C-alpha positions in Angstrom: 101.9 101.6 116.6 101.9 105.4 116.9 102.5 105.7 113.2 99.4 103.6 112.5 97.3 105.9 114.8 98.8 109.0 113.0 100.5 110.1 116.3 103.6 111.2 114.5 105.1 113.2 117.3 105.0 110.2 119.7 106.3 107.9 116.9 109.3 110.2 116.2 110.0 110.3 120.0 109.9 106.5 120.3 112.2 106.1 117.3 114.5 108.7 118.7 114.7 106.8 122.0 115.6 103.7 120.1 118.3 105.5 118.1 119.7 107.0 121.2 120.4 103.4 122.4 121.7 102.1 119.1 122.5 104.6 116.3 122.9 101.7 113.9 119.4 100.3 114.2 118.2 99.9 110.6 114.6 99.1 111.7 114.4 102.4 113.6 115.7 104.3 110.6 113.1 102.6 108.3 110.3 103.5 110.7 111.6 107.1 111.0 111.7 107.3 107.2 108.1 106.1 106.9 106.9 108.6 109.5 108.7 111.5 107.8 107.2 110.5 104.5 103.8 110.3 106.0 104.3 113.9 107.2 105.4 115.1 103.8 109.0 115.6 105.0 110.5 114.0 101.9 114.1 114.9 102.4 114.2 113.7 106.0 112.3 110.6 105.0 114.7 109.8 102.2 117.7 110.2 104.3 116.3 107.9 107.0 115.5 105.2 104.4 119.0 105.5 103.0 120.4 104.9 106.5 118.1 101.9 107.0 119.5 100.3 103.8 123.1 101.2 104.6 122.7 99.7 108.1 121.5 96.4 106.6 117.7 96.4 106.8 116.5 92.9 106.0 113.6 91.2 104.2 110.4 92.9 102.9 111.2 96.1 104.7 114.5 96.4 102.8 112.7 95.9 99.5 110.1 98.5 100.5 112.7 101.0 101.6 114.6 100.5 98.3 111.4 100.9 96.3 110.3 104.1 98.1 113.9 105.5 97.8 113.7 104.9 94.0 110.1 106.2 93.5 109.9 109.0 96.0 113.5 110.0 96.6 114.9 109.3 93.1 117.7 107.4 94.8 119.2 104.1 93.7 119.9 101.9 96.7 120.8 98.2 96.8 
């Protein structure tokens, strides 16, 4: 929700709270990656997307993370 409203600081805080509870939360890493990419923080965004895929992100979000990793980050993930 914060990401959609362009409130990146609040969005990062919310994701951080989620990751403090569960550091293996693939969905949280995916959101973190999108937020960082929105902010132009490509390296941080790419690393977060990589973690999302590694921690078994599912469905359309996984496909999106892999596509962004390939196009933006020049990473091959699967």
